[in-house]
TIPANU-432704 format. One line per field, with one value per atom (N, C-alpha, C): residue number from 0; atom name; x, y negated, z negated. Coordinates in nm, 3 decimals. Layout:
REM residues N
mike: [NUM_...]
zake: [CA_...]
X: [X_...]
Y: [Y_...]
Z: [Z_...]
REM end
This chain:
REM residues 225
mike: [0_0_0_1_1_1_2_2_2_3_3_3_4_4_4_5_5_5_6_6_6_7_7_7_8_8_8_9_9_9_10_10_10_11_11_11_12_12_12_13_13_13_14_14_14_15_15_15_16_16_16_17_17_17_18_18_18_19_19_19_20_20_20_21_21_21_22_22_22_23_23_23_24_24_24_25_25_25_26_26_26_27_27_27_28_28_28_29_29_29_30_30_30_31_31_31_32_32_32_33_33_33_34_34_34_35_35_35_36_36_36_37_37_37_38_38_38_39_39_39_40_40_40_41_41_41_42_42_42_43_43_43_44_44_44_45_45_45_46_46_46_47_47_47_48_48_48_49_49_49_50_50_50_51_51_51_52_52_52_53_53_53_54_54_54_55_55_55_56_56_56_57_57_57_58_58_58_59_59_59_60_60_60_61_61_61_62_62_62_63_63_63_64_64_64_65_65_65_66_66_66_67_67_67_68_68_68_69_69_69_70_70_70_71_71_71_72_72_72_73_73_73_74_74_74_75_75_75_76_76_76_77_77_77_78_78_78_79_79_79_80_80_80_81_81_81_82_82_82_83_83_83_84_84_84_85_85_85_86_86_86_87_87_87_88_88_88_89_89_89_90_90_90_91_91_91_92_92_92_93_93_93_94_94_94_95_95_95_96_96_96_97_97_97_98_98_98_99_99_99_100_100_100_101_101_101_102_102_102_103_103_103_104_104_104_105_105_105_106_106_106_107_107_107_108_108_108_109_109_109_110_110_110_111_111_111_112_112_112_113_113_113_114_114_114_115_115_115_116_116_116_117_117_117_118_118_118_119_119_119_120_120_120_121_121_121_122_122_122_123_123_123_124_124_124_125_125_125_126_126_126_127_127_127_128_128_128_129_129_129_130_130_130_131_131_131_132_132_132_133_133_133_134_134_134_135_135_135_136_136_136_137_137_137_138_138_138_139_139_139_140_140_140_141_141_141_142_142_142_143_143_143_144_144_144_145_145_145_146_146_146_147_147_147_148_148_148_149_149_149_150_150_150_151_151_151_152_152_152_153_153_153_154_154_154_155_155_155_156_156_156_157_157_157_158_158_158_159_159_159_160_160_160_161_161_161_162_162_162_163_163_163_164_164_164_165_165_165_166_166_166_167_167_167_168_168_168_169_169_169_170_170_170_171_171_171_172_172_172_173_173_173_174_174_174_175_175_175_176_176_176_177_177_177_178_178_178_179_179_179_180_180_180_181_181_181_182_182_182_183_183_183_184_184_184_185_185_185_186_186_186_187_187_187_188_188_188_189_189_189_190_190_190_191_191_191_192_192_192_193_193_193_194_194_194_195_195_195_196_196_196_197_197_197_198_198_198_199_199_199_200_200_200_201_201_201_202_202_202_203_203_203_204_204_204_205_205_205_206_206_206_207_207_207_208_208_208_209_209_209_210_210_210_211_211_211_212_212_212_213_213_213_214_214_214_215_215_215_216_216_216_217_217_217_218_218_218_219_219_219_220_220_220_221_221_221_222_222_222_223_223_223_224_224_224]
zake: [N_CA_C_N_CA_C_N_CA_C_N_CA_C_N_CA_C_N_CA_C_N_CA_C_N_CA_C_N_CA_C_N_CA_C_N_CA_C_N_CA_C_N_CA_C_N_CA_C_N_CA_C_N_CA_C_N_CA_C_N_CA_C_N_CA_C_N_CA_C_N_CA_C_N_CA_C_N_CA_C_N_CA_C_N_CA_C_N_CA_C_N_CA_C_N_CA_C_N_CA_C_N_CA_C_N_CA_C_N_CA_C_N_CA_C_N_CA_C_N_CA_C_N_CA_C_N_CA_C_N_CA_C_N_CA_C_N_CA_C_N_CA_C_N_CA_C_N_CA_C_N_CA_C_N_CA_C_N_CA_C_N_CA_C_N_CA_C_N_CA_C_N_CA_C_N_CA_C_N_CA_C_N_CA_C_N_CA_C_N_CA_C_N_CA_C_N_CA_C_N_CA_C_N_CA_C_N_CA_C_N_CA_C_N_CA_C_N_CA_C_N_CA_C_N_CA_C_N_CA_C_N_CA_C_N_CA_C_N_CA_C_N_CA_C_N_CA_C_N_CA_C_N_CA_C_N_CA_C_N_CA_C_N_CA_C_N_CA_C_N_CA_C_N_CA_C_N_CA_C_N_CA_C_N_CA_C_N_CA_C_N_CA_C_N_CA_C_N_CA_C_N_CA_C_N_CA_C_N_CA_C_N_CA_C_N_CA_C_N_CA_C_N_CA_C_N_CA_C_N_CA_C_N_CA_C_N_CA_C_N_CA_C_N_CA_C_N_CA_C_N_CA_C_N_CA_C_N_CA_C_N_CA_C_N_CA_C_N_CA_C_N_CA_C_N_CA_C_N_CA_C_N_CA_C_N_CA_C_N_CA_C_N_CA_C_N_CA_C_N_CA_C_N_CA_C_N_CA_C_N_CA_C_N_CA_C_N_CA_C_N_CA_C_N_CA_C_N_CA_C_N_CA_C_N_CA_C_N_CA_C_N_CA_C_N_CA_C_N_CA_C_N_CA_C_N_CA_C_N_CA_C_N_CA_C_N_CA_C_N_CA_C_N_CA_C_N_CA_C_N_CA_C_N_CA_C_N_CA_C_N_CA_C_N_CA_C_N_CA_C_N_CA_C_N_CA_C_N_CA_C_N_CA_C_N_CA_C_N_CA_C_N_CA_C_N_CA_C_N_CA_C_N_CA_C_N_CA_C_N_CA_C_N_CA_C_N_CA_C_N_CA_C_N_CA_C_N_CA_C_N_CA_C_N_CA_C_N_CA_C_N_CA_C_N_CA_C_N_CA_C_N_CA_C_N_CA_C_N_CA_C_N_CA_C_N_CA_C_N_CA_C_N_CA_C_N_CA_C_N_CA_C_N_CA_C_N_CA_C_N_CA_C_N_CA_C_N_CA_C_N_CA_C_N_CA_C_N_CA_C_N_CA_C_N_CA_C_N_CA_C_N_CA_C_N_CA_C_N_CA_C_N_CA_C_N_CA_C_N_CA_C_N_CA_C_N_CA_C_N_CA_C_N_CA_C_N_CA_C_N_CA_C_N_CA_C_N_CA_C_N_CA_C_N_CA_C_N_CA_C_N_CA_C_N_CA_C_N_CA_C_N_CA_C_N_CA_C_N_CA_C_N_CA_C_N_CA_C_N_CA_C_N_CA_C_N_CA_C_N_CA_C_N_CA_C_N_CA_C_N_CA_C_N_CA_C_N_CA_C_N_CA_C_N_CA_C_N_CA_C_N_CA_C_N_CA_C]
X: [0.083_0.000_0.086_0.032_0.103_0.075_0.173_0.160_0.114_0.115_0.080_-0.069_-0.146_-0.290_-0.341_-0.444_-0.510_-0.554_-0.528_-0.573_-0.724_-0.766_-0.909_-0.977_-1.104_-1.180_-1.184_-1.196_-1.201_-1.095_-0.999_-0.897_-0.901_-0.856_-0.838_-0.696_-0.683_-0.553_-0.529_-0.410_-0.365_-0.299_-0.326_-0.268_-0.202_-0.077_-0.010_-0.001_-0.035_-0.028_0.107_0.177_0.308_0.299_0.178_0.162_0.223_0.226_0.282_0.425_0.483_0.618_0.723_0.848_0.963_1.005_0.975_1.001_1.150_1.232_1.377_1.430_1.349_1.390_1.276_1.210_1.086_1.105_1.211_1.236_1.249_1.322_1.340_1.209_1.132_1.003_0.910_0.903_0.817_0.869_1.002_1.061_1.032_1.031_1.004_0.865_0.765_0.629_0.602_0.660_0.637_0.706_0.816_0.882_0.794_0.695_0.601_0.477_0.478_0.367_0.266_0.291_0.201_0.207_0.090_0.084_0.037_-0.014_-0.071_-0.013_0.037_0.086_-0.007_-0.057_-0.155_-0.084_-0.114_-0.052_-0.159_-0.149_-0.245_-0.198_-0.266_-0.230_-0.328_-0.276_-0.360_-0.310_-0.406_-0.370_-0.381_-0.422_-0.438_-0.561_-0.644_-0.765_-0.888_-0.892_-1.003_-0.997_-0.876_-0.854_-0.748_-0.750_-0.661_-0.521_-0.456_-0.319_-0.257_-0.126_-0.053_0.046_0.052_0.147_0.249_0.222_0.323_0.253_0.332_0.278_0.343_0.327_0.379_0.528_0.615_0.758_0.787_0.717_0.738_0.691_0.579_0.528_0.626_0.688_0.786_0.900_0.950_1.061_1.014_0.894_0.839_0.824_0.777_0.760_0.891_1.002_1.131_1.178_1.120_1.172_1.077_0.965_0.875_0.793_0.756_0.664_0.523_0.501_0.368_0.272_0.145_0.042_0.043_0.053_0.048_-0.096_-0.161_-0.302_-0.307_-0.336_-0.320_-0.455_-0.470_-0.595_-0.583_-0.653_-0.644_-0.747_-0.700_-0.783_-0.757_-0.797_-0.766_-0.887_-0.885_-1.001_-1.021_-0.915_-0.928_-0.856_-0.911_-0.842_-0.832_-0.927_-0.923_-0.798_-0.753_-0.634_-0.506_-0.501_-0.377_-0.361_-0.470_-0.460_-0.365_-0.368_-0.276_-0.130_-0.092_0.047_0.083_-0.011_0.014_0.025_-0.055_-0.049_0.084_0.127_0.257_0.370_0.355_0.459_0.465_0.356_0.360_0.245_0.146_0.030_-0.043_-0.085_-0.155_-0.306_-0.345_-0.487_-0.512_-0.620_-0.656_-0.794_-0.800_-0.928_-0.954_-1.075_-1.112_-1.236_-1.261_-1.379_-1.495_-1.610_-1.726_-1.762_-1.733_-1.769_-1.685_-1.573_-1.476_-1.490_-1.581_-1.592_-1.738_-1.755_-1.891_-1.955_-1.877_-1.928_-1.841_-1.867_-1.778_-1.772_-1.881_-1.878_-1.782_-1.782_-1.690_-1.545_-1.523_-1.388_-1.336_-1.421_-1.382_-1.334_-1.407_-1.367_-1.232_-1.213_-1.086_-0.970_-0.989_-0.884_-0.858_-0.963_-0.946_-0.870_-0.900_-0.832_-0.683_-0.643_-0.501_-0.435_-0.509_-0.448_-0.449_-0.528_-0.531_-0.667_-0.669_-0.795_-0.844_-0.973_-1.036_-1.119_-1.117_-1.201_-1.269_-1.381_-1.452_-1.465_-1.464_-1.454_-1.577_-1.612_-1.717_-1.654_-1.671_-1.633_-1.735_-1.702_-1.796_-1.934_-1.939_-2.067_-2.137_-2.070_-2.124_-2.218_-2.342_-2.437_-2.394_-2.422_-2.390_-2.461_-2.578_-2.656_-2.580_-2.482_-2.410_-2.324_-2.289_-2.206_-2.283_-2.410_-2.488_-2.484_-2.482_-2.487_-2.351_-2.243_-2.110_-2.027_-2.072_-1.992_-1.962_-2.059_-2.039_-1.944_-1.911_-1.817_-1.672_-1.656_-1.525_-1.470_-1.344_-1.280_-1.283_-1.304_-1.302_-1.379_-1.446_-1.508_-1.434_-1.389_-1.318_-1.413_-1.431_-1.514_-1.422_-1.425_-1.342_-1.403_-1.323_-1.370_-1.311_-1.252_-1.216_-1.239_-1.230_-1.237_-1.101_-1.097_-0.968_-0.885_-0.754_-0.663_-0.544_-0.565_-0.458_-0.464_-0.347_-0.341_-0.363_-0.380_-0.388_-0.523_-0.628_-0.761_-0.832_-0.939_-1.016_-1.119_-1.137_-1.231_-1.375_-1.446_-1.586_-1.673_-1.733_-1.809_-1.927_-1.995_-2.111_-2.073_-1.957_-1.909_-1.876_-1.813_-1.776_-1.898_-2.008_-2.129_-2.182_-2.135_-2.173_-2.128_-2.026_-1.977_-2.089_-2.180_-2.289_-2.372_-2.412_-2.492_-2.410_-2.285_-2.200_-2.187_-2.169_-2.156_-2.284_-2.398_-2.524_-2.530_-2.473_-2.476_-2.378_-2.256_-2.150_-2.133_-2.192_-2.173_-2.034_-1.989_-1.864_-1.744_-1.765_-1.657_-1.584_-1.627_-1.564_-1.514_-1.394_-1.334_-1.397_-1.401_-1.438_-1.320_-1.267_-1.152_-1.199_-1.139_-1.165_-1.035_-1.046_-0.927_-0.955_-0.884_-0.894_-0.920_-0.824_-0.842_-0.841_-0.782_-0.778_-0.665_-0.700_-0.602_-0.653_-0.590_-0.628_-0.771_-0.819_-0.953_-1.062_-1.030_-1.133_-1.133_-1.025_-1.014_-1.119_-1.146_-1.245_-1.386_-1.410_-1.540_-1.564_-1.463_-1.475_-1.495_-1.424_-1.441_-1.584_-1.638_-1.774_-1.878_-1.848_-1.938_-1.929_-1.824_-1.813_-1.683_-1.594_-1.467_-1.373_-1.285_-1.184_-1.045_-1.034_-0.906_-0.891_-0.779_-0.768_-0.645_-0.666_-0.555_-0.514_-0.388_-0.335_-0.207_-0.207_-0.088_-0.012_-0.061_0.006_0.010_-0.091_-0.096_0.014_0.080_0.193_0.320_0.324_0.446_0.473_0.370_0.390_0.444_0.462_0.512_0.658_0.736_0.878_0.897_0.816_0.825_0.719_0.759_0.663_0.608_0.694_0.650_0.541_0.561_0.460_0.332_0.343_0.225_0.141_0.205_0.133_0.070_0.147_0.097_-0.024_-0.022_-0.133_-0.259_-0.242_-0.359_-0.416_-0.329_-0.376_-0.445_-0.393_-0.457_-0.595_-0.606_-0.735_-0.836_-0.790_-0.880_-0.930_-0.849_-0.888_-0.981_-0.992_-1.071_-1.221]
Y: [0.121_0.000_-0.125_-0.230_-0.358_-0.432_-0.505_-0.569_-0.714_-0.772_-0.913_-0.923_-0.981_-0.983_-1.123_-1.127_-1.252_-1.320_-1.449_-1.517_-1.504_-1.486_-1.476_-1.606_-1.595_-1.713_-1.812_-1.939_-2.041_-2.148_-2.123_-2.221_-2.251_-2.368_-2.399_-2.361_-2.289_-2.240_-2.280_-2.333_-2.351_-2.222_-2.183_-2.061_-2.096_-2.143_-2.182_-2.066_-2.095_-1.994_-2.000_-1.888_-1.887_-1.897_-1.894_-1.910_-2.041_-2.140_-2.271_-2.290_-2.187_-2.198_-2.170_-2.199_-2.170_-2.025_-1.937_-1.795_-1.764_-1.850_-1.828_-1.854_-1.924_-1.955_-1.925_-1.813_-1.786_-1.771_-1.705_-1.690_-1.825_-1.915_-2.050_-2.128_-2.113_-2.182_-2.139_-2.010_-1.959_-2.003_-1.998_-2.038_-2.184_-2.268_-2.411_-2.432_-2.361_-2.386_-2.313_-2.197_-2.129_-2.203_-2.272_-2.354_-2.470_-2.502_-2.611_-2.560_-2.431_-2.375_-2.298_-2.284_-2.205_-2.059_-1.998_-1.859_-1.761_-1.813_-1.729_-1.770_-1.673_-1.695_-1.621_-1.694_-1.638_-1.584_-1.458_-1.392_-1.365_-1.432_-1.415_-1.305_-1.193_-1.079_-1.072_-1.085_-1.087_-0.982_-0.919_-0.806_-0.833_-0.955_-0.983_-0.920_-0.858_-0.792_-0.850_-0.842_-0.903_-1.055_-1.108_-1.252_-1.268_-1.381_-1.397_-1.446_-1.373_-1.408_-1.286_-1.279_-1.171_-1.235_-1.184_-1.240_-1.135_-1.063_-0.972_-0.854_-0.752_-0.632_-0.599_-0.476_-0.436_-0.458_-0.440_-0.464_-0.606_-0.704_-0.842_-0.859_-0.796_-0.805_-0.742_-0.633_-0.566_-0.660_-0.737_-0.828_-0.951_-0.996_-1.108_-1.067_-0.945_-0.896_-0.901_-0.876_-0.874_-1.013_-1.117_-1.250_-1.334_-1.278_-1.358_-1.272_-1.331_-1.267_-1.323_-1.409_-1.464_-1.355_-1.377_-1.287_-1.296_-1.182_-1.178_-1.151_-1.258_-1.260_-1.231_-1.106_-1.059_-1.055_-1.140_-1.155_-1.076_-0.963_-0.875_-0.916_-0.992_-1.029_-0.927_-0.803_-0.692_-0.603_-0.526_-0.445_-0.324_-0.261_-0.137_-0.148_-0.227_-0.245_-0.118_-0.027_0.098_0.179_0.170_0.244_0.178_0.045_-0.024_-0.079_-0.099_-0.157_-0.078_0.056_0.129_0.096_0.069_0.035_-0.103_-0.194_-0.327_-0.319_-0.234_-0.217_-0.155_-0.053_0.008_-0.094_-0.185_-0.285_-0.391_-0.405_-0.500_-0.598_-0.586_-0.674_-0.650_-0.759_-0.750_-0.761_-0.831_-0.855_-0.835_-0.764_-0.738_-0.798_-0.882_-0.935_-0.885_-0.835_-0.784_-0.857_-0.847_-0.909_-0.810_-0.858_-0.771_-0.700_-0.763_-0.704_-0.581_-0.563_-0.461_-0.328_-0.320_-0.199_-0.151_-0.023_0.032_0.044_0.087_0.102_0.020_-0.110_-0.197_-0.162_-0.119_-0.084_0.031_0.130_0.242_0.196_0.107_0.058_-0.023_-0.102_-0.179_-0.085_0.025_0.122_0.186_0.219_0.278_0.182_0.055_-0.044_-0.058_-0.065_-0.077_0.043_0.159_0.281_0.278_0.191_0.178_0.062_0.003_-0.091_-0.237_-0.273_-0.413_-0.475_-0.608_-0.679_-0.692_-0.725_-0.713_-0.836_-0.875_-0.983_-0.948_-1.015_-0.998_-1.135_-1.139_-1.265_-1.296_-1.425_-1.477_-1.566_-1.531_-1.620_-1.733_-1.842_-1.952_-1.913_-1.814_-1.773_-1.664_-1.608_-1.493_-1.538_-1.490_-1.531_-1.479_-1.557_-1.515_-1.384_-1.363_-1.242_-1.113_-1.118_-0.996_-0.944_-1.030_-0.986_-0.980_-1.011_-1.027_-0.902_-0.784_-0.660_-0.616_-0.677_-0.632_-0.742_-0.866_-0.976_-0.959_-0.911_-0.895_-0.781_-0.697_-0.588_-0.634_-0.756_-0.809_-0.899_-0.933_-1.031_-1.170_-1.174_-1.301_-1.290_-1.398_-1.410_-1.520_-1.489_-1.586_-1.644_-1.774_-1.845_-1.916_-1.871_-1.934_-2.068_-2.172_-2.306_-2.352_-2.256_-2.271_-2.134_-2.129_-2.000_-1.932_-1.810_-1.747_-1.720_-1.731_-1.699_-1.793_-1.921_-2.018_-2.120_-2.169_-2.274_-2.410_-2.511_-2.648_-2.691_-2.611_-2.647_-2.742_-2.804_-2.898_-2.826_-2.876_-2.826_-2.831_-2.718_-2.710_-2.722_-2.838_-2.863_-2.768_-2.741_-2.652_-2.513_-2.465_-2.336_-2.342_-2.451_-2.466_-2.467_-2.518_-2.525_-2.387_-2.283_-2.147_-2.116_-2.187_-2.165_-2.188_-2.277_-2.305_-2.180_-2.115_-1.993_-1.878_-1.868_-1.761_-1.775_-1.896_-1.918_-1.877_-1.902_-1.859_-1.708_-1.639_-1.492_-1.433_-1.486_-1.421_-1.477_-1.593_-1.651_-1.712_-1.727_-1.797_-1.705_-1.573_-1.480_-1.426_-1.468_-1.422_-1.545_-1.536_-1.649_-1.669_-1.795_-1.829_-1.903_-1.846_-1.902_-1.966_-2.079_-2.141_-2.148_-2.128_-2.120_-2.188_-2.299_-2.366_-2.515_-2.595_-2.738_-2.800_-2.732_-2.785_-2.886_-3.008_-3.114_-3.209_-3.323_-3.417_-3.468_-3.472_-3.525_-3.419_-3.292_-3.188_-3.101_-3.100_-3.005_-3.031_-3.157_-3.188_-3.154_-3.169_-3.131_-2.982_-2.902_-2.757_-2.720_-2.789_-2.767_-2.797_-2.906_-2.945_-2.847_-2.777_-2.673_-2.544_-2.531_-2.413_-2.335_-2.377_-2.305_-2.336_-2.239_-2.260_-2.215_-2.164_-2.115_-2.172_-2.239_-2.321_-2.285_-2.224_-2.191_-2.318_-2.352_-2.471_-2.433_-2.455_-2.424_-2.549_-2.621_-2.744_-2.849_-2.849_-2.951_-2.933_-2.817_-2.794_-2.767_-2.657_-2.621_-2.712_-2.786_-2.879_-3.014_-3.030_-3.156_-3.142_-3.245_-3.240_-3.237_-3.315_-3.321_-3.228_-3.106_-3.006_-3.043_-3.098_-3.136_-3.242_-3.338_-3.444_-3.387_-3.297_-3.239_-3.162_-3.078_-3.001_-3.095_-3.193_-3.288_-3.364_-3.405_-3.480_-3.394_-3.270_-3.180_-3.156_-3.135_-3.113_-3.237_-3.354_-3.478_-3.492_-3.459_-3.465_-3.371_-3.257_-3.162_-3.215_-3.296_-3.347_-3.468_-3.526_-3.649_-3.618]
Z: [0.000_0.000_0.000_0.061_0.062_-0.068_-0.116_-0.246_-0.237_-0.119_-0.103_-0.073_-0.163_-0.150_-0.116_-0.037_-0.005_-0.133_-0.149_-0.271_-0.289_-0.412_-0.439_-0.401_-0.363_-0.326_-0.442_-0.409_-0.512_-0.496_-0.407_-0.375_-0.225_-0.188_-0.046_-0.006_0.103_0.147_0.292_0.319_0.456_0.502_0.626_0.682_0.815_0.811_0.936_1.034_1.159_1.264_1.334_1.338_1.401_1.553_1.607_1.752_1.799_1.711_1.745_1.696_1.635_1.580_1.686_1.651_1.737_1.711_1.804_1.784_1.778_1.831_1.824_1.683_1.601_1.464_1.367_1.389_1.318_1.168_1.125_0.982_0.914_0.979_0.925_0.924_1.031_1.042_0.927_0.903_0.796_0.660_0.642_0.515_0.484_0.586_0.565_0.504_0.555_0.506_0.373_0.353_0.226_0.112_0.143_0.042_-0.003_0.078_0.047_-0.027_-0.062_-0.137_-0.054_0.075_0.160_0.119_0.100_0.054_0.161_0.273_0.378_0.513_0.588_0.724_0.820_0.919_1.013_1.137_1.170_1.285_1.390_1.504_1.613_1.707_1.704_1.789_1.906_2.028_2.148_2.247_2.317_2.402_2.552_2.590_2.732_2.792_2.709_2.757_2.688_2.556_2.483_2.493_2.493_2.516_2.625_2.696_2.812_2.775_2.686_2.650_2.583_2.578_2.512_2.416_2.293_2.198_2.154_2.046_1.991_1.925_1.891_1.831_1.698_1.651_1.520_1.500_1.600_1.574_1.526_1.581_1.536_1.392_1.359_1.222_1.124_1.164_1.078_1.040_1.138_1.109_1.032_1.060_0.982_0.836_0.813_0.677_0.599_0.666_0.598_0.554_0.613_0.585_0.499_0.452_0.370_0.276_0.162_0.069_0.083_0.180_0.202_0.249_0.228_0.280_0.432_0.499_0.645_0.687_0.727_0.767_0.917_0.952_1.090_1.161_1.259_1.334_1.463_1.470_1.586_1.692_1.788_1.903_2.013_1.984_2.073_2.091_2.199_2.237_2.147_2.102_2.026_1.891_1.799_1.672_1.589_1.607_1.530_1.563_1.686_1.728_1.677_1.680_1.654_1.513_1.441_1.305_1.215_1.215_1.126_1.150_1.274_1.304_1.249_1.255_1.197_1.045_0.986_0.840_0.799_0.872_0.844_0.860_0.954_0.980_0.870_0.792_0.683_0.674_0.761_0.752_0.620_0.556_0.428_0.444_0.549_0.574_0.722_0.755_0.894_0.922_1.024_1.070_1.211_1.235_1.366_1.417_1.545_1.606_1.605_1.564_1.549_1.680_1.795_1.924_1.958_1.889_1.932_1.859_1.763_1.681_1.679_1.705_1.711_1.573_1.474_1.338_1.242_1.235_1.157_1.009_0.949_0.806_0.781_0.870_0.857_0.874_0.970_0.995_0.877_0.817_0.699_0.589_0.568_0.466_0.500_0.626_0.669_0.639_0.669_0.643_0.494_0.416_0.270_0.214_0.266_0.219_0.250_0.344_0.378_0.302_0.208_0.114_0.155_0.257_0.300_0.270_0.265_0.264_0.408_0.423_0.554_0.586_0.713_0.760_0.890_0.918_1.044_1.108_1.241_1.314_1.397_1.399_1.486_1.593_1.719_1.828_1.838_1.909_1.919_1.971_2.060_2.117_2.036_1.937_1.864_1.753_1.753_1.648_1.511_1.409_1.272_1.238_1.297_1.266_1.295_1.386_1.421_1.306_1.211_1.099_0.968_0.972_0.849_0.761_0.823_0.745_0.690_0.740_0.697_0.632_0.642_0.589_0.442_0.365_0.220_0.186_0.284_0.262_0.281_0.332_0.366_0.255_0.268_0.181_0.242_0.374_0.445_0.575_0.611_0.743_0.817_0.938_1.020_1.124_1.119_1.216_1.314_1.439_1.542_1.581_1.573_1.609_1.742_1.815_1.956_2.020_2.151_2.219_2.205_2.153_2.124_2.248_2.230_2.339_2.351_2.319_2.334_2.222_2.179_2.080_2.144_2.058_2.106_2.160_2.139_2.189_2.092_2.143_2.062_1.976_1.857_1.757_1.810_1.797_1.839_1.714_1.695_1.573_1.558_1.667_1.662_1.611_1.654_1.606_1.458_1.416_1.275_1.184_1.234_1.153_1.113_1.180_1.139_0.997_0.951_0.814_0.712_0.741_0.648_0.624_0.734_0.722_0.664_0.705_0.652_0.500_0.453_0.308_0.236_0.296_0.236_0.224_0.320_0.321_0.221_0.216_0.138_-0.003_-0.031_-0.163_-0.177_-0.303_-0.330_-0.345_-0.346_-0.377_-0.254_-0.136_-0.012_0.064_0.112_0.183_0.321_0.363_0.500_0.562_0.667_0.737_0.868_0.902_1.032_1.110_1.240_1.324_1.456_1.481_1.609_1.596_1.640_1.639_1.501_1.404_1.267_1.256_1.216_1.197_1.090_1.075_0.969_0.985_1.110_1.135_1.116_1.136_1.135_1.010_0.934_0.824_0.716_0.686_0.583_0.631_0.760_0.816_0.798_0.830_0.813_0.666_0.578_0.434_0.391_0.439_0.401_0.451_0.559_0.609_0.529_0.446_0.362_0.373_0.461_0.477_0.361_0.332_0.228_0.271_0.394_0.446_0.587_0.613_0.733_0.812_0.928_1.017_1.091_1.080_1.147_1.220_1.350_1.429_1.464_1.566_1.609_1.500_1.412_1.307_1.204_1.204_1.113_1.192_1.268_1.339_1.460_1.502_1.612_1.568_1.437_1.382_1.340_1.364_1.328_1.178_1.106_0.960_0.901_0.870_0.821_0.684_0.599_0.465_0.473_0.556_0.574_0.632_0.729_0.793_0.692_0.611_0.510_0.407_0.363_0.263_0.314_0.440_0.496_0.507_0.544_0.551_0.412_0.315_0.178_0.122_0.158_0.115_0.177_0.305_0.373_0.308_0.261_0.195_0.060_-0.006_-0.138_-0.130_-0.014_-0.002_0.014]
REM end
């Protein structure tokens, strides 16, 4: 079992996405943000099939695991997560999030993942109705609400998609995290928080800035306002 656990609900957490980091200096990039108190690192895994982009697989996660004690929040934007999730867990992923469209029996898959020692999340794409996860959301540790169309970083925040957090929060209560991913910056992070989110994936808003300390501080300040 992995020892790094997703923080319990009740705190606001930034989850920098390495999709926007310098892969040639990834250990240093991650170290910079964890030194600032970041506890969760977001890993965007894409297969070029479920989403129109390809990123990395378990070998990259294995090396990332060696260079940080942060929670590795692994978002599987892939067609067959049941086949590949065990390899990501073996490589060091602490949390696995899958898309509801990709699994025939999500409740069974959630149990399989839990039995392998990880926390679990389910994802809503911008077009996916909240009703599709209503029966399984309470079985998860986190619900991920995509606030852009998955596949590429640097897209603009979709407010209508973010508003799904309101209904998700009604379903899951206060003990399950709601994560938002896409277009999160100083202008949008408080909006997502007000809709009910407590976990904020930020790529360009952190790794796209030269001064990482300032970027993290500004986002945290925006959350407190």
